[in-house]
C-alpha positions as CSV (number, residue, x, y, z in Angstrom):
1,M,35.3,66.1,-7.0
2,I,38.6,66.1,-6.3
3,P,39.7,62.5,-7.3
4,E,41.7,60.7,-4.6
5,P,45.3,59.9,-5.2
6,A,46.0,56.5,-6.9
7,P,47.7,54.0,-4.2
8,N,51.7,53.7,-4.0
9,V,53.1,50.3,-3.7
10,R,53.5,50.4,-0.6
11,Q,49.7,51.0,0.1
12,L,48.9,48.3,-2.4
13,L,51.0,45.8,-0.8
14,A,49.9,46.6,3.1
15,F,46.2,46.2,1.6
16,Y,47.0,43.2,0.0
17,L,49.0,41.5,2.9
18,E,45.9,42.5,5.7
19,A,43.2,40.5,3.1
20,G,45.7,37.7,3.2
21,V,47.2,37.8,0.4
22,D,50.5,36.4,0.4
23,C,51.7,34.6,-2.4
24,A,51.2,35.1,-6.1
25,L,49.5,32.9,-8.7
26,T,51.5,34.3,-11.9
27,E,54.4,36.1,-12.2
28,G,53.3,39.1,-14.1
29,P,50.6,41.6,-13.1
30,V,47.1,41.2,-15.2
31,D,44.9,44.1,-15.7
32,R,41.4,42.3,-15.6
33,L,39.9,45.1,-15.8
34,T,40.8,46.3,-19.8
35,E,39.0,45.7,-22.5
36,P,40.2,43.0,-24.3
37,D,41.5,43.1,-27.6
38,T,39.5,43.3,-30.8
39,A,40.5,40.3,-33.4
40,A,42.8,40.2,-35.8
41,A,41.7,40.1,-39.4
42,P,41.5,36.6,-40.5
43,I,44.4,35.7,-42.6
44,A,43.8,34.5,-45.9
45,V,44.7,30.4,-46.2
46,R,46.4,28.6,-49.1
47,E,45.0,25.8,-50.2
48,T,46.7,22.7,-49.8
49,A,46.9,19.5,-49.9
50,P,44.7,17.6,-47.3
51,P,46.0,16.9,-43.9
52,R,47.3,13.4,-43.0
53,P,45.0,11.5,-40.7
54,V,46.2,12.4,-36.8
55,R,46.1,9.7,-34.4
56,E,43.8,10.5,-32.0
57,M,46.5,11.3,-29.0
58,P,45.0,10.1,-25.0
59,A,43.3,13.2,-22.9
60,A,45.2,14.4,-20.6
61,M,45.6,13.3,-17.2
62,P,43.3,15.1,-14.8
63,A,44.4,17.6,-12.3
64,V,44.7,15.4,-8.7
65,P,41.5,17.3,-6.8
66,R,42.7,18.2,-3.4
67,S,40.5,15.6,-1.4
68,E,38.7,12.7,-3.4
69,I,36.8,11.3,0.1
70,A,33.5,12.6,0.2
71,P,32.7,14.9,3.2
72,E,30.7,12.0,4.8
73,A,33.5,9.6,4.9
74,A,36.5,12.0,5.5
75,I,34.3,12.5,8.9
76,A,33.6,9.0,9.7
77,L,37.6,8.4,8.9
78,A,38.9,11.0,11.0
79,R,35.8,10.1,13.6
80,E,38.0,6.4,13.3
81,A,41.6,7.6,12.7
82,A,41.3,10.3,16.1
83,R,39.3,7.2,18.5
84,T,42.4,5.1,17.5
85,A,45.2,7.4,18.4
86,P,46.9,6.5,22.1
87,T,48.9,9.7,22.3
88,L,49.3,12.8,21.5
89,E,52.1,11.7,19.4
90,A,50.0,9.6,17.3
91,L,47.6,12.0,16.9
92,R,50.0,14.3,15.4
93,T,51.1,11.6,13.0
94,L,47.9,10.5,11.8
95,L,47.2,14.5,11.2
96,E,50.7,14.9,9.3
97,S,48.9,11.9,6.9
98,F,45.2,12.6,6.8
99,E,44.0,12.8,3.5
100,G,40.7,13.5,4.4
101,C,40.8,17.5,4.9
102,A,41.4,19.8,1.5
103,L,43.1,22.5,4.0
104,R,45.9,20.2,4.6
105,N,46.8,21.0,0.5
106,T,46.9,24.6,0.5
107,A,48.4,24.9,4.2
108,T,52.1,25.5,4.4
109,R,52.1,23.2,7.4
110,L,50.2,21.7,10.1
111,V,49.8,24.0,13.1
112,F,48.8,20.6,15.9
113,A,49.3,22.7,19.1
114,D,52.0,24.7,22.0
115,G,52.3,24.7,25.4
116,N,52.3,21.4,28.0
117,P,50.6,18.4,27.5
118,Q,50.6,18.1,31.1
119,A,48.7,21.4,31.7
120,R,45.4,21.6,33.9
121,I,44.0,24.1,31.4
122,M,43.7,24.1,27.8
123,F,43.0,26.8,25.6
124,V,40.9,26.0,22.1
125,G,41.0,29.0,18.9
126,E,39.1,28.2,15.4
127,A,41.8,28.0,12.9
128,P,45.4,28.8,12.2
129,G,46.3,32.3,11.2
130,R,49.5,33.4,8.4
131,D,52.2,33.9,11.3
132,E,51.0,30.0,12.6
133,D,51.0,28.9,9.2
134,I,54.5,29.7,8.9
135,E,55.9,28.7,12.3
136,G,53.5,25.6,12.6
137,L,52.5,27.0,16.3
138,P,49.0,28.4,17.3
139,F,48.9,31.9,18.3
140,V,52.5,33.5,17.1
141,G,50.6,36.4,15.5
142,R,49.4,39.5,16.7
143,S,46.6,37.9,19.3
144,G,49.1,35.1,20.1
145,K,51.2,37.8,21.8
146,L,47.9,39.6,23.5
147,L,47.3,35.9,24.6
148,D,50.3,35.5,26.6
149,R,49.9,38.9,28.2
150,M,45.8,37.7,29.1
151,I,47.4,34.6,31.0
152,A,51.0,36.2,32.3
153,A,48.0,38.6,34.4
154,I,47.0,35.5,36.0
155,G,50.3,33.6,36.4
156,L,50.0,31.5,33.8
157,D,52.6,30.7,30.5
158,R,52.5,28.5,27.9
159,S,54.7,26.3,30.3
160,K,51.5,26.2,32.2
161,A,49.1,25.7,29.7
162,Y,48.0,24.3,26.5
163,I,47.3,25.6,23.2
164,A,45.2,24.3,19.9
165,N,42.8,25.1,17.3
166,V,39.8,23.4,16.1
167,I,41.4,23.9,12.6
168,P,44.9,22.5,12.2
169,W,45.5,24.3,9.0
170,R,45.4,27.7,7.4
171,P,42.1,28.8,5.1
172,P,43.5,30.1,2.4
173,G,43.3,33.6,2.9
174,N,42.5,33.4,6.5
175,R,38.9,32.8,5.2
176,T,36.9,31.0,7.8
177,P,36.4,27.6,7.9
178,T,33.4,25.9,6.0
179,P,30.6,23.7,8.2
180,Q,32.0,20.7,6.3
181,E,36.0,21.3,7.2
182,T,35.3,21.9,10.8
183,Q,32.7,18.6,11.1
184,I,35.9,16.8,9.8
185,C,38.1,18.1,11.7
186,L,36.7,18.0,14.7
187,P,37.1,14.5,16.0
188,F,41.0,14.9,16.2
189,I,40.6,18.3,18.4
190,Q,38.1,16.3,20.8
191,R,40.5,13.6,20.9
192,Q,43.2,15.9,21.9
193,I,41.6,17.4,24.3
194,E,40.4,14.1,25.8
195,L,44.1,13.1,26.0
196,V,45.3,16.2,27.8
197,N,42.9,16.5,29.9
198,P,42.5,19.3,31.3
199,D,41.0,20.8,34.3
200,I,39.8,23.3,32.5
201,L,39.1,23.9,29.0
202,V,38.8,27.4,27.4
203,T,37.2,28.4,24.0
204,L,38.7,31.1,22.1
205,G,35.5,33.4,20.4
206,N,32.4,32.2,18.7
207,P,33.2,29.6,16.4
208,S,35.0,27.4,18.2
209,T,32.6,27.6,21.6
210,Q,29.8,26.9,19.2
211,T,31.5,23.7,18.1
212,L,33.0,22.5,21.2
213,L,30.2,23.2,23.4
214,S,27.1,22.2,21.3
215,T,25.6,26.1,21.7
216,R,24.0,28.7,19.4
217,D,24.2,31.2,21.5
218,G,26.8,34.0,20.5
219,I,29.9,34.9,22.5
220,M,28.1,38.1,24.1
221,K,26.0,35.5,26.2
222,T,28.5,32.6,26.6
223,R,31.1,34.0,27.8
224,G,32.2,33.9,31.5
225,R,28.8,31.4,32.2
226,W,30.5,27.3,32.7
227,F,29.6,24.6,30.9
228,D,30.0,21.0,31.2
229,Y,32.7,19.6,28.3
230,D,32.3,15.8,28.0
231,T,35.0,13.7,27.1
232,G,33.3,10.3,27.3
233,T,34.8,9.5,30.0
234,R,35.4,12.5,31.9
235,T,33.6,15.7,32.7
236,I,35.5,19.1,32.2
237,R,34.7,22.6,33.0
238,A,34.2,24.8,30.5
239,M,34.2,28.6,29.5
240,A,34.3,30.7,26.8
241,T,35.7,34.5,26.2
242,F,36.5,36.3,23.8
243,H,39.6,35.9,21.1
244,P,42.2,37.8,21.4
245,A,42.1,39.1,17.7
246,Y,38.3,40.0,18.6
247,L,40.2,42.0,21.3
248,L,42.0,43.6,19.3
249,R,39.6,44.9,16.9
250,S,37.2,46.2,20.0
251,P,39.6,46.8,22.9
252,S,36.5,47.7,25.2
253,Y,35.9,44.6,25.7
254,K,39.1,43.7,27.3
255,R,37.3,44.3,31.0
256,M,35.2,41.4,30.2
257,S,37.9,39.2,28.7
258,W,39.7,40.2,32.1
259,Q,36.7,38.9,34.0
260,D,36.5,35.7,32.6
261,L,40.3,35.3,33.3
262,R,39.9,36.4,37.0
263,T,37.3,33.7,37.1
264,I,38.8,30.8,35.7
265,A,42.3,32.0,37.8
266,K,39.8,31.3,41.1
267,A,38.7,28.2,39.9
268,L,42.4,26.6,39.2
269,E,43.2,27.9,42.8
270,Q,40.5,26.3,44.2
271,S,40.8,23.0,42.5
272,G,45.1,23.5,42.7
273,S,47.9,25.0,41.8
274,P,47.9,26.5,38.8
275,S,50.6,24.4,36.8
276,S,51.4,20.8,36.4
């Protein structure tokens, strides 16, 4: 067999970037596949006088943990904090200082929302990616550009829509948020939806749909269907559709997403103009 050519530096960097690696842990590369060096021959130790007694040094200060709050306590703390936020700006300020979720310690910045807080339609995805983490705004990468085209197709733009995520901080390496992280962040997005008070809520992708609409069905079953989302003070019409990132990987489903958007646009027209 002819061995495959070794990848060049450009190909390796492209691979790491696609995998979500965007920072180095050490200044120099480490080859972890090489065999460890054999131990050097022991050096004869000259006889010396007994060492002086050494004072016992205090133990080194332990590293500060990313979050010292137990998950159950963090969820309760998030619920109480979110409940007390009277405005979106107050909610954002609470999230900026909230220490119950370890994701805030690895993210570059909080990704709260974008668009018009008075909009009648709100889109919610799962979590920010690398581009969103850098800019501090949701849906600004490739999937964000596709979302812009999707909503433009029904006569909307970011001045007529409000966009957020269930998780406001980027998980390291774009990994999937853990169930605990989702539950900790859930009260904040629920309060965000309540404060925006849209006429229509659109969940993008399976994770946000299952989290917000309390369903275990997959996106193939939930997309295109109307749900009732209860804020506690009002029932909002909600619909799930495909996440733009999924459509980039599976463009054949764009037709179904277009059908969902047409249904949403029709519902907006029936209840009034599509903008606030």
